[in-house]
C-alpha positions as CSV (number, residue, x, y, z in Angstrom):
1,M,0.0,0.0,0.0
2,P,1.5,3.4,-0.9
3,A,2.4,5.8,1.8
4,R,-0.1,8.4,0.6
5,N,-3.1,5.9,1.2
6,K,-1.8,5.1,4.7
7,F,-1.6,8.8,5.5
8,I,-5.2,9.4,4.2
9,I,-6.5,6.4,6.2
10,G,-4.7,7.5,9.3
11,S,-6.1,11.1,8.9
12,V,-9.6,9.8,8.5
13,I,-9.3,7.7,11.7
14,I,-8.0,10.6,13.7
15,V,-10.7,13.0,12.5
16,A,-13.4,10.4,13.2
17,A,-12.0,9.8,16.7
18,L,-11.9,13.5,17.5
19,A,-15.5,14.0,16.2
20,A,-16.7,11.1,18.4
21,L,-15.0,12.6,21.5
22,A,-16.4,16.0,20.8
23,Y,-19.9,14.7,20.3
24,T,-19.7,12.6,23.5
25,G,-18.4,15.6,25.5
26,F,-21.1,17.8,24.2
27,T,-23.9,15.5,25.0
28,Q,-22.6,14.7,28.5
29,S,-22.1,18.4,29.4
30,K,-25.6,19.5,28.4
31,T,-27.7,20.6,31.3
32,Y,-31.4,21.5,31.1
33,Y,-33.1,23.9,33.5
34,H,-36.4,22.8,35.0
35,T,-38.6,24.1,37.7
36,I,-39.6,22.0,40.7
37,S,-43.1,21.7,39.5
38,E,-41.9,20.3,36.1
39,L,-39.9,17.5,37.7
40,P,-42.7,15.0,38.3
41,G,-43.7,15.2,34.6
42,L,-40.3,14.3,33.2
43,Q,-40.4,10.9,31.5
44,G,-38.0,8.7,29.6
45,A,-34.5,10.0,28.9
46,A,-35.4,13.5,30.2
47,A,-35.8,12.1,33.7
48,H,-32.3,10.7,33.7
49,Q,-30.5,13.7,32.2
50,R,-28.3,16.2,34.1
51,I,-30.6,19.1,35.1
52,R,-30.6,22.4,37.0
53,V,-33.2,23.3,39.5
54,A,-33.6,26.6,41.5
55,G,-35.6,27.3,44.6
56,N,-35.4,28.7,48.1
57,V,-33.8,26.6,50.9
58,R,-36.5,25.7,53.4
59,T,-35.8,27.1,56.9
60,G,-34.5,24.3,59.2
61,S,-34.1,21.8,56.5
62,I,-30.3,21.8,56.2
63,A,-28.9,18.6,57.7
64,R,-25.1,18.1,57.6
65,L,-24.5,14.4,57.5
66,P,-21.2,12.5,57.1
67,G,-20.2,12.8,53.5
68,R,-23.2,14.8,52.3
69,V,-25.6,17.7,53.1
70,D,-29.3,17.2,52.8
71,F,-31.8,20.1,52.4
72,V,-35.1,20.9,50.8
73,L,-35.7,23.4,48.0
74,E,-39.1,25.1,47.7
75,E,-40.7,26.9,44.8
76,Q,-44.3,27.9,44.4
77,G,-45.6,25.6,47.1
78,R,-43.6,22.6,45.8
79,A,-40.7,20.9,47.6
80,L,-37.7,19.0,46.4
81,E,-35.4,16.9,48.6
82,V,-31.8,17.4,47.7
83,S,-28.6,15.6,48.7
84,Y,-25.3,17.2,48.0
85,A,-22.2,15.0,48.2
86,G,-19.9,17.1,46.0
87,R,-16.2,17.8,46.4
88,D,-16.5,21.5,46.7
89,P,-17.6,23.2,50.0
90,L,-20.9,24.8,50.0
91,P,-20.9,28.6,49.4
92,D,-20.9,30.9,52.4
93,T,-24.2,32.4,51.3
94,F,-25.9,29.0,51.4
95,K,-28.2,29.1,54.5
96,D,-31.9,28.9,55.5
97,G,-34.1,31.0,53.2
98,S,-31.4,31.6,50.6
99,Q,-32.0,31.1,46.9
100,A,-30.0,28.1,45.5
101,L,-29.4,26.6,42.1
102,V,-28.5,22.9,42.2
103,E,-27.2,20.9,39.3
104,G,-27.3,17.1,39.2
105,K,-29.7,14.2,38.5
106,M,-33.1,12.9,39.7
107,M,-33.1,9.5,41.4
108,P,-35.9,7.0,41.1
109,D,-37.0,7.7,44.7
110,N,-37.7,11.4,43.7
111,R,-34.6,12.6,45.6
112,F,-32.3,15.0,43.7
113,V,-28.6,14.3,43.9
114,A,-26.7,17.5,43.4
115,E,-23.2,17.6,42.0
116,Q,-23.0,21.4,42.3
117,V,-24.7,23.9,44.5
118,Q,-24.7,27.7,43.9
119,A,-26.3,30.2,46.3
120,K,-27.4,33.7,45.4
121,C,-26.5,36.6,47.6
122,A,-28.6,37.2,50.6
123,S,-31.3,39.9,50.6
124,K,-29.2,42.0,53.0
125,Y,-27.3,43.3,50.0
126,E,-30.4,44.6,48.3
127,A,-31.3,48.3,48.5
128,V,-33.8,49.4,51.1
129,P,-36.8,50.9,49.4
130,N,-37.5,54.6,50.1
131,A,-34.3,55.1,52.0
132,A,-31.9,58.0,51.5
133,P,-28.6,57.0,49.9
134,V,-25.7,56.4,52.3
135,T,-22.4,58.1,51.5
136,N,-19.1,57.4,53.1
137,A,-17.4,60.6,51.9
138,P,-16.7,63.2,54.7
139,A,-18.6,66.4,54.5
140,A,-16.7,69.3,52.9
141,Q,-15.9,72.1,55.3
142,P,-15.8,75.6,53.8
143,S,-12.6,77.6,54.3
144,A,-12.9,80.6,56.5
145,P,-11.1,83.9,55.5
146,G,-7.5,84.4,56.6
147,G,-6.2,80.9,55.9
148,Q,-8.2,79.1,58.6
149,T,-10.6,76.2,58.3
150,S,-14.1,76.4,59.7
151,N,-13.0,74.7,62.9
152,G,-10.4,77.5,63.5
153,A,-7.2,75.6,62.6
154,A,-4.6,77.5,60.6
155,T,-3.7,76.2,57.2
156,Q,-0.1,75.9,56.1
157,P,1.2,77.1,52.8
158,S,2.4,74.4,50.5
159,G,5.9,75.8,50.0
160,N,6.2,75.0,46.3
């Protein structure tokens, strides 16, 4: 077999292998967003795909167990039991009442196993309605005549 044919066959095999790897990586990295109320209606392959779900952490539901953290997400009167056994620590903003986004898979027993947990900033960072803006800048003091400030201290010439 001539060297040119071997080169063409080798190139085709390499391109096919790269295309297969790219397709596999793409299909495994897809994540669909669903609401808690949509989860019971998922059927077939959609029920076993990697999905994202958002909700508020139910107050008092966070249970730190050996090797995992269990909690309940709530959204529009629906609840979802979540188990997180990921490698990364939970965010500092993850606490009772916080908004969380979990990414993982639904299990046959209707428990969600999260591989990633993200928590949104707490409401304490939101602006207070109808409040005057707070400034940290010191108030400017007008200069008094004769090189003195309004508190009576003399100012020094710059000596340029």
